A tleap script that builds the chain and sets N, CA, C and O, in Angstrom:
source leaprc.protein.ff14SB
mol = sequence {
  NMET SER LYS PHE TYR LYS ILE LEU PHE ILE
  SER PHE ILE LEU ILE LEU LEU GLY CYS ASP
  LYS ARG SER LEU VAL LYS VAL THR ALA LYS
  ASP ILE LEU ASP ALA VAL ALA LEU GLU LYS
  GLY LYS ARG ALA VAL LEU ILE ASN VAL TRP
  ALA THR CTRP
}
set mol.1.N position { -24.091 -11.702 -22.788 }
set mol.1.CA position { -24.272 -10.682 -21.450 }
set mol.1.C position { -23.395 -11.026 -20.273 }
set mol.1.O position { -23.077 -10.114 -19.510 }
set mol.2.N position { -23.008 -12.157 -20.070 }
set mol.2.CA position { -22.108 -12.537 -18.999 }
set mol.2.C position { -20.711 -11.837 -18.998 }
set mol.2.O position { -20.177 -11.461 -17.954 }
set mol.3.N position { -20.168 -11.691 -20.204 }
set mol.3.CA position { -18.932 -11.049 -20.381 }
set mol.3.C position { -19.051 -9.620 -20.128 }
set mol.3.O position { -17.996 -9.079 -19.795 }
set mol.4.N position { -20.202 -8.796 -20.215 }
set mol.4.CA position { -20.263 -7.582 -19.875 }
set mol.4.C position { -20.364 -7.551 -18.308 }
set mol.4.O position { -19.816 -6.615 -17.726 }
set mol.5.N position { -20.991 -8.460 -17.623 }
set mol.5.CA position { -21.094 -8.363 -16.257 }
set mol.5.C position { -19.657 -8.718 -15.523 }
set mol.5.O position { -19.341 -8.180 -14.462 }
set mol.6.N position { -18.836 -9.662 -16.186 }
set mol.6.CA position { -17.572 -9.835 -15.780 }
set mol.6.C position { -16.609 -8.366 -15.961 }
set mol.6.O position { -15.947 -7.921 -15.023 }
set mol.7.N position { -16.650 -7.846 -17.049 }
set mol.7.CA position { -15.992 -6.703 -17.153 }
set mol.7.C position { -16.342 -5.536 -16.226 }
set mol.7.O position { -15.498 -4.735 -15.824 }
set mol.8.N position { -17.746 -5.491 -15.889 }
set mol.8.CA position { -18.357 -4.505 -14.909 }
set mol.8.C position { -17.945 -4.707 -13.471 }
set mol.8.O position { -17.725 -3.742 -12.738 }
set mol.9.N position { -17.834 -6.011 -13.048 }
set mol.9.CA position { -17.240 -6.452 -11.898 }
set mol.9.C position { -15.983 -6.256 -11.623 }
set mol.9.O position { -15.630 -5.856 -10.514 }
set mol.10.N position { -15.141 -6.513 -12.602 }
set mol.10.CA position { -13.751 -6.377 -12.554 }
set mol.10.C position { -13.483 -4.798 -12.339 }
set mol.10.O position { -12.788 -4.410 -11.400 }
set mol.11.N position { -14.041 -3.964 -13.209 }
set mol.11.CA position { -14.108 -2.437 -13.195 }
set mol.11.C position { -14.507 -1.935 -11.854 }
set mol.11.O position { -13.942 -0.979 -11.322 }
set mol.12.N position { -15.484 -2.590 -11.319 }
set mol.12.CA position { -15.873 -1.995 -9.941 }
set mol.12.C position { -14.842 -2.333 -8.891 }
set mol.12.O position { -14.575 -1.542 -7.986 }
set mol.13.N position { -14.235 -3.573 -9.024 }
set mol.13.CA position { -13.268 -3.931 -7.925 }
set mol.13.C position { -12.047 -2.935 -8.171 }
set mol.13.O position { -11.537 -2.380 -7.198 }
set mol.14.N position { -11.640 -2.735 -9.276 }
set mol.14.CA position { -10.519 -1.805 -9.533 }
set mol.14.C position { -10.562 -0.343 -9.003 }
set mol.14.O position { -9.657 0.293 -8.462 }
set mol.15.N position { -11.985 0.077 -9.323 }
set mol.15.CA position { -12.293 1.351 -8.739 }
set mol.15.C position { -12.139 1.447 -7.224 }
set mol.15.O position { -11.499 2.359 -6.700 }
set mol.16.N position { -12.725 0.509 -6.556 }
set mol.16.CA position { -12.836 0.250 -4.974 }
set mol.16.C position { -11.230 0.357 -4.642 }
set mol.16.O position { -10.820 1.158 -3.802 }
set mol.17.N position { -10.445 -0.431 -5.300 }
set mol.17.CA position { -9.027 -0.685 -4.794 }
set mol.17.C position { -8.228 0.645 -5.119 }
set mol.17.O position { -7.296 0.978 -4.388 }
set mol.18.N position { -8.550 1.311 -6.083 }
set mol.18.CA position { -7.820 2.606 -6.606 }
set mol.18.C position { -8.323 3.704 -5.923 }
set mol.18.O position { -7.902 4.779 -6.352 }
set mol.19.N position { -9.175 3.767 -4.896 }
set mol.19.CA position { -9.576 4.847 -4.112 }
set mol.19.C position { -8.670 5.147 -2.984 }
set mol.19.O position { -8.290 4.249 -2.232 }
set mol.20.N position { -8.258 6.556 -2.819 }
set mol.20.CA position { -7.527 6.948 -1.741 }
set mol.20.C position { -8.096 6.890 -0.483 }
set mol.20.O position { -9.237 7.349 -0.429 }
set mol.21.N position { -7.621 6.448 0.564 }
set mol.21.CA position { -8.164 6.349 1.905 }
set mol.21.C position { -7.796 7.506 2.814 }
set mol.21.O position { -8.267 7.536 3.952 }
set mol.22.N position { -6.873 8.590 2.324 }
set mol.22.CA position { -6.282 9.718 2.914 }
set mol.22.C position { -7.644 10.669 3.285 }
set mol.22.O position { -8.665 10.664 2.597 }
set mol.23.N position { -7.479 11.371 4.337 }
set mol.23.CA position { -8.554 12.502 4.575 }
set mol.23.C position { -8.078 13.737 3.781 }
set mol.23.O position { -6.924 13.922 3.394 }
set mol.24.N position { -9.084 14.514 3.605 }
set mol.24.CA position { -8.880 15.931 2.774 }
set mol.24.C position { -8.636 16.947 3.880 }
set mol.24.O position { -9.279 16.849 4.925 }
set mol.25.N position { -7.746 17.911 3.710 }
set mol.25.CA position { -7.516 19.018 4.537 }
set mol.25.C position { -7.755 20.220 3.772 }
set mol.25.O position { -7.241 20.464 2.681 }
set mol.26.N position { -8.708 21.088 4.517 }
set mol.26.CA position { -9.120 22.290 3.802 }
set mol.26.C position { -7.912 23.351 3.921 }
set mol.26.O position { -7.280 23.493 4.968 }
set mol.27.N position { -7.663 24.062 2.775 }
set mol.27.CA position { -6.660 24.976 2.624 }
set mol.27.C position { -7.178 26.153 1.904 }
set mol.27.O position { -8.162 25.974 1.186 }
set mol.28.N position { -6.697 27.246 1.983 }
set mol.28.CA position { -6.951 28.457 1.224 }
set mol.28.C position { -6.073 28.625 -0.051 }
set mol.28.O position { -4.998 28.026 -0.043 }
set mol.29.N position { -6.373 29.305 -1.056 }
set mol.29.CA position { -5.401 29.603 -2.078 }
set mol.29.C position { -4.070 30.138 -1.730 }
set mol.29.O position { -3.038 29.838 -2.330 }
set mol.30.N position { -4.149 30.945 -0.728 }
set mol.30.CA position { -2.866 31.576 -0.044 }
set mol.30.C position { -1.948 30.426 0.496 }
set mol.30.O position { -0.726 30.434 0.351 }
set mol.31.N position { -2.682 29.392 1.161 }
set mol.31.CA position { -1.701 28.235 1.617 }
set mol.31.C position { -1.128 27.422 0.631 }
set mol.31.O position { -0.040 26.864 0.777 }
set mol.32.N position { -2.020 27.317 -0.638 }
set mol.32.CA position { -1.176 26.495 -1.720 }
set mol.32.C position { -0.057 27.408 -2.235 }
set mol.32.O position { 1.060 26.893 -2.290 }
set mol.33.N position { -0.173 28.553 -2.581 }
set mol.33.CA position { 0.720 29.480 -2.992 }
set mol.33.C position { 1.947 29.548 -2.299 }
set mol.33.O position { 3.013 29.596 -2.912 }
set mol.34.N position { 1.861 29.558 -0.748 }
set mol.34.CA position { 2.865 29.360 0.144 }
set mol.34.C position { 3.628 28.294 -0.061 }
set mol.34.O position { 4.854 28.370 -0.144 }
set mol.35.N position { 2.843 27.009 -0.177 }
set mol.35.CA position { 3.645 25.950 -0.436 }
set mol.35.C position { 4.323 25.797 -1.667 }
set mol.35.O position { 5.350 25.121 -1.729 }
set mol.36.N position { 3.817 26.392 -2.697 }
set mol.36.CA position { 4.460 26.437 -4.021 }
set mol.36.C position { 5.754 27.112 -3.745 }
set mol.36.O position { 6.795 26.514 -4.019 }
set mol.37.N position { 5.787 28.328 -3.217 }
set mol.37.CA position { 6.829 29.344 -3.029 }
set mol.37.C position { 7.985 28.542 -2.336 }
set mol.37.O position { 9.130 28.944 -2.546 }
set mol.38.N position { 7.818 27.549 -1.604 }
set mol.38.CA position { 8.734 26.760 -0.850 }
set mol.38.C position { 9.663 25.929 -1.787 }
set mol.38.O position { 10.839 25.684 -1.520 }
set mol.39.N position { 8.932 25.469 -3.052 }
set mol.39.CA position { 9.500 24.775 -3.901 }
set mol.39.C position { 10.182 25.597 -5.147 }
set mol.39.O position { 10.593 25.004 -6.144 }
set mol.40.N position { 10.266 27.081 -4.985 }
set mol.40.CA position { 10.842 27.699 -6.019 }
set mol.40.C position { 12.270 27.571 -6.080 }
set mol.40.O position { 13.021 27.782 -5.128 }
set mol.41.N position { 12.649 27.188 -7.334 }
set mol.41.CA position { 14.052 27.006 -7.718 }
set mol.41.C position { 14.462 25.460 -7.257 }
set mol.41.O position { 15.636 25.101 -7.352 }
set mol.42.N position { 13.611 24.719 -6.839 }
set mol.42.CA position { 14.071 23.385 -6.527 }
set mol.42.C position { 13.501 22.240 -7.551 }
set mol.42.O position { 14.152 21.315 -8.038 }
set mol.43.N position { 12.208 22.522 -7.737 }
set mol.43.CA position { 11.452 21.625 -8.778 }
set mol.43.C position { 10.320 22.388 -9.468 }
set mol.43.O position { 9.880 23.488 -9.134 }
set mol.44.N position { 9.942 21.660 -10.436 }
set mol.44.CA position { 8.580 22.234 -11.102 }
set mol.44.C position { 7.303 21.824 -10.191 }
set mol.44.O position { 7.180 20.748 -9.605 }
set mol.45.N position { 6.430 22.833 -10.188 }
set mol.45.CA position { 5.302 22.601 -9.518 }
set mol.45.C position { 3.923 22.772 -10.352 }
set mol.45.O position { 3.740 23.855 -10.907 }
set mol.46.N position { 3.044 21.860 -10.454 }
set mol.46.CA position { 1.936 21.938 -11.379 }
set mol.46.C position { 0.756 22.410 -10.569 }
set mol.46.O position { 0.476 21.626 -9.662 }
set mol.47.N position { -0.017 23.486 -10.650 }
set mol.47.CA position { -1.138 23.909 -9.851 }
set mol.47.C position { -2.384 23.780 -10.763 }
set mol.47.O position { -2.349 23.993 -11.975 }
set mol.48.N position { -3.351 23.457 -10.158 }
set mol.48.CA position { -4.687 23.386 -10.927 }
set mol.48.C position { -5.204 24.794 -10.640 }
set mol.48.O position { -5.209 25.279 -9.508 }
set mol.49.N position { -5.603 25.371 -11.649 }
set mol.49.CA position { -6.251 26.769 -11.643 }
set mol.49.C position { -7.402 26.862 -10.756 }
set mol.49.O position { -7.575 27.895 -10.109 }
set mol.50.N position { -8.162 25.928 -10.673 }
set mol.50.CA position { -9.271 25.993 -9.852 }
set mol.50.C position { -8.999 25.909 -8.331 }
set mol.50.O position { -9.841 26.133 -7.461 }
set mol.51.N position { -7.558 25.514 -8.103 }
set mol.51.CA position { -7.359 25.412 -6.729 }
set mol.51.C position { -6.945 26.825 -6.004 }
set mol.51.O position { -6.990 27.042 -4.793 }
set mol.52.N position { -6.580 27.625 -6.910 }
set mol.52.CA position { -6.294 29.065 -6.418 }
set mol.52.C position { -7.289 30.000 -6.883 }
set mol.52.O position { -6.947 31.162 -7.103 }
set mol.53.N position { -8.563 29.601 -7.071 }
set mol.53.CA position { -9.552 30.568 -7.602 }
set mol.53.C position { -10.209 31.314 -6.374 }
set mol.53.O position { -11.070 32.173 -6.563 }
savepdb mol mol.pdb
quit
């Protein structure tokens, strides 16, 4: 059982270290599409469909 707890502990530490500390900014679908339009012809942009719903 101790091996399980070691794996659980290491996983927990990695999850905590992997979390991003940045703040979220509220935007609308139009804001997202406008930002994508700025990149047109420069590089590929992947958009999550749910972000524009």
